[in-house]
C-alpha positions in Angstrom: 41.1 54.9 97.4 38.2 56.0 95.2 35.1 53.7 95.0 33.9 53.7 91.4 30.8 51.6 92.2 27.8 53.8 93.0 25.5 52.8 95.8 21.8 52.2 94.8 18.5 53.1 96.3 15.4 51.0 96.5 14.5 51.8 92.8 18.1 51.0 91.7 19.0 54.7 91.2 22.7 55.4 91.8 24.1 58.3 93.9 26.3 60.4 91.6 25.5 64.1 92.3 25.8 65.9 95.6 24.4 69.4 96.0 25.8 71.3 99.0 24.0 74.3 100.4 26.5 76.6 102.2 24.1 79.2 103.5 20.3 79.8 103.8 20.8 83.5 103.3 20.2 85.4 100.0 20.4 89.0 99.0 17.4 88.5 96.7 13.8 87.9 97.7 12.4 86.2 94.7 8.6 85.7 95.0 8.7 82.0 94.1 11.5 81.2 96.6 12.0 83.7 99.4 9.0 86.1 99.3 10.0 89.3 101.1 6.8 89.4 103.2 7.9 86.1 104.9 11.7 86.4 104.8 12.0 89.8 106.4 14.7 91.5 108.6 13.6 89.5 111.6 13.6 86.1 109.9 15.6 83.5 112.0 18.4 82.5 109.6 20.9 79.9 110.7 23.6 81.0 113.2 27.3 80.4 112.4 27.5 77.5 114.9 24.6 75.8 113.1 26.4 75.8 109.8 28.7 73.0 108.7 32.3 74.3 108.7 34.4 74.1 105.6 36.4 71.3 107.2 33.2 69.4 107.9 31.9 69.9 104.3 35.3 68.8 103.0 35.2 65.6 105.1 31.7 64.8 104.0 32.5 65.4 100.4 35.5 63.1 100.5 33.3 60.4 102.1 30.6 60.8 99.5 33.1 60.8 96.6 35.6 58.2 97.7 33.2 55.7 99.5 29.7 56.2 97.9 30.4 57.0 94.3 29.5 60.7 94.0 31.3 62.3 91.0 29.7 65.8 90.7 29.4 68.5 93.3 27.2 71.6 93.0 27.4 74.5 95.5 24.1 76.1 96.3 22.3 78.3 98.9 20.5 80.6 99.4 23.0 82.7 97.6 26.3 80.7 98.0 28.5 83.8 97.5 27.1 85.2 100.8 29.2 82.6 102.6 32.5 84.2 103.5 35.6 82.9 101.8 33.7 80.5 99.5 36.6 80.2 97.0 38.6 78.6 99.8 35.9 75.8 100.1 35.9 75.4 96.3 39.7 74.8 96.4 39.3 72.3 99.3 36.8 70.3 97.3 38.8 70.6 94.1 41.7 68.9 95.8 39.7 65.8 96.7 40.6 62.8 94.5 37.6 61.6 92.5 35.8 64.9 92.2 35.1 65.2 88.4 33.1 68.4 88.3 32.3 71.4 90.6 29.5 73.7 89.7 27.6 76.5 91.5 24.1 78.0 91.3 24.0 81.8 91.9 22.1 84.9 91.2 25.3 86.4 89.8 25.1 89.7 91.7 28.5 89.0 93.4 30.3 87.3 90.5 32.1 90.4 89.3 33.9 90.4 92.7 34.6 86.6 92.9 34.5 85.0 89.4 38.3 84.9 88.9 39.0 83.6 92.4 36.3 80.9 91.9 37.8 79.7 88.6 41.3 79.7 90.0 40.0 77.6 93.0 38.7 74.9 90.7 35.1 75.9 89.9 34.1 74.8 86.4 30.6 75.9 85.8 27.9 78.4 87.0 24.1 78.3 86.6 22.8 81.8 86.8 19.2 82.8 87.6 17.5 85.4 85.4 13.8 85.4 85.0 13.3 88.4 82.7 15.1 91.0 80.6 12.5 93.6 81.4 14.0 95.7 84.2 10.9 96.6 86.0 9.5 93.1 85.9 12.8 91.6 87.0 13.0 94.0 90.0 9.5 93.1 91.0 10.4 89.4 90.8 13.7 89.6 92.8 12.2 91.8 95.4 15.3 93.8 96.0 15.3 96.3 93.1 18.2 94.6 91.4 18.6 95.5 87.8 19.0 93.1 84.8 22.3 94.9 84.1 23.6 93.6 87.5 23.0 90.0 86.5 24.3 90.5 82.9 27.5 92.0 84.5 27.8 88.8 86.5 27.4 86.7 83.5 30.1 88.6 81.6 32.4 88.3 84.6 31.9 84.5 84.8 32.5 84.1 81.0 35.6 86.3 81.1 37.0 84.3 84.0 36.7 81.1 81.9 33.7 79.6 83.6 31.1 77.7 81.6 27.7 79.5 82.0 24.1 78.4 81.8 21.1 80.6 82.5 18.1 79.4 84.5 14.7 81.0 84.0 11.8 80.0 86.2 8.6 80.5 84.2 5.4 81.1 86.1 2.1 81.8 84.4 0.9 85.3 85.0 4.4 86.4 86.0 6.8 86.1 83.1 5.6 83.7 80.4 5.7 86.5 77.9 9.5 86.8 78.5 10.2 83.2 77.2 10.8 84.2 73.5 12.7 87.4 74.3 15.0 85.5 76.6 15.5 82.7 74.0 16.4 85.3 71.3 18.8 87.2 73.6 20.8 84.2 74.8 20.8 82.6 71.5 22.9 85.6 70.3 24.9 85.9 73.5 26.0 82.3 73.7 25.1 80.7 77.1 22.6 77.9 77.1 19.3 78.9 78.5 17.3 76.5 80.6 13.6 77.1 81.4 12.3 75.7 84.6 8.6 75.0 85.3 7.3 76.7 88.5 7.7 74.0 91.1 6.0 73.4 94.5 9.2 73.4 96.5 8.6 74.5 100.0 5.4 75.9 101.4 5.7 79.7 101.1 5.5 80.4 97.3 1.7 79.7 97.1 2.2 77.2 94.3 -0.9 76.2 92.2 -0.9 73.9 89.2 -2.7 76.6 87.3 0.4 78.8 87.6 2.6 76.2 85.8 3.6 77.3 82.3 4.4 73.9 80.9 7.3 72.5 78.9 5.0 72.0 76.0 3.9 75.6 76.0 7.4 76.9 76.3 8.6 74.9 73.4 5.6 75.8 71.3 6.2 79.6 71.9 9.8 79.4 70.8 9.2 77.0 68.0 6.8 79.5 66.3 9.7 82.0 66.0 12.8 79.8 66.0 12.1 76.2 65.0 13.5 73.5 67.4 14.2 69.8 67.3 14.7 67.6 70.3 18.3 66.2 70.9 19.6 63.5 73.2 20.7 64.0 76.8 24.4 64.6 77.5 24.5 62.0 80.3 22.2 59.6 82.3 20.3 61.5 84.9 20.4 64.9 83.1 17.3 66.8 84.2 16.9 69.2 81.3 15.2 68.0 78.1 17.4 69.5 75.3 16.3 71.1 72.1 18.5 72.4 69.2 17.7 75.4 66.9 17.2 73.9 63.5 19.4 76.5 61.7 22.3 76.6 64.2 24.2 74.7 66.9 22.5 76.7 69.6 20.3 74.9 72.1 17.9 75.4 75.0 16.8 73.1 77.8 13.6 72.7 79.8 13.4 71.3 83.3 9.9 70.0 83.7 9.5 68.2 87.0 5.8 69.1 87.1 4.5 68.0 83.7 7.2 65.5 82.7 8.7 64.0 85.9 12.2 62.6 85.8 12.2 60.8 89.2 13.2 57.5 87.6 16.7 58.8 86.8 17.2 61.1 89.8 20.7 60.5 91.2 21.0 63.6 93.4 21.3 64.0 97.2 21.2 67.4 98.9 23.2 68.5 102.0 21.7 71.6 103.7 23.8 74.3 105.3 23.1 73.0 108.7 24.1 69.4 107.9 20.9 67.6 107.0 20.8 65.2 104.1 17.7 65.3 101.8 17.1 62.6 99.3 14.5 64.6 97.3 14.0 68.2 96.5 10.5 67.9 97.8 11.4 66.2 101.1 9.6 67.0 104.4 12.5 66.1 106.7 16.2 65.6 106.4 18.6 63.1 108.0 20.9 64.7 110.6 24.5 64.4 109.4 26.0 67.2 111.4 25.9 65.4 114.7 27.5 62.2 113.5 30.3 64.3 111.8 30.9 66.2 115.1 30.9 63.0 117.1 33.6 60.4 117.4 32.4 58.4 114.4 35.1 57.3 112.0 34.8 58.1 108.2 33.9 54.4 107.6 31.1 54.6 110.2 29.8 57.9 108.7 30.0 56.3 105.2 28.0 53.3 106.4 25.4 55.7 107.9 25.1 57.6 104.7 24.8 54.5 102.6 22.0 53.2 104.8 20.0 56.4 104.1 20.5 56.1 100.3 19.8 52.4 100.3 16.3 53.0 101.9 15.5 55.9 99.5 12.3 55.5 97.5 11.4 59.1 96.8 9.4 59.9 93.7 7.4 62.9 94.7 6.9 64.4 91.2 5.4 61.2 89.9 3.1 61.0 92.9 2.4 64.8 93.3 -1.3 64.5 93.0 -1.5 62.2 96.0 1.1 63.9 98.1 0.9 67.6 97.4 -2.0 68.4 99.7 -0.6 66.5 102.7 3.2 67.0 102.6 4.9 70.0 104.3 8.2 70.5 102.4 11.5 72.1 103.2 12.0 75.5 101.7 14.1 76.0 98.6 16.3 78.6 100.3 17.2 75.9 102.9 17.8 72.9 100.7 19.2 74.6 97.6 18.1 73.9 94.0 
């Protein structure tokens, strides 16, 4: 029996979107997420016994969907395709009554190997990270000497497999802001929607400073000078990207601007880490342990009641209160919680 009534938090925001991290490992070392100097060969990544099993993820997803009103699932990491047999998990989630959409965020490096399997398993969409078309700059950003061509091959593999593709570009002042217009031109011709993401203070290792943020306004101004844009309405309530259409075509871009234009008021997302902690905000300091209740004798109803009590108490609005909280809050790393 699927519950169509979403549960609400203290600010009357519904729970509709669950993001599930399946691993904290990644084969890239992007400077704004997992800088190589901190995430070296001796970094203590999660052990297998610490990870939620596919069966535990399936059980929790079913509870979130059928008891708490979640409709959309996004698989994240780390790099999710580093989790062995991931298409098997996608299939398990796809079979759950009430799941309307399954997406995944990936660096695309392994998509040529897995794209067809993922589509056949029930994956609908992928968001692919690419921060520059300049090969040397991109290799410097990803920290693993991975070429632009590797990611473009992953994009083509996803498209050819029938997956919907969006491109995510994190824009950081002093790193790649000069790549905004070239990226917009390239993907306007290629087809996938490009979304620009303001450099965010997720975690504690990326040395975030407000001066490093290249704002939504600056991004739009840069593109508008070359390819005039007009704002368009959101696709659905809670969509995080502000959408803009090219004036002379049906093409569009999006900008995710949690720093300069916070969207906390419509946030309907919860995040489940690979080791089974529930985070009610991307900028959370601590998560709620879900792994132990799932591995205990608690029934599905009891687990659902526990999860609902967490969401009902939620009052997170970090991006709106950043100025007061940023200096004092220690936040969970992006690689642990997912995007």
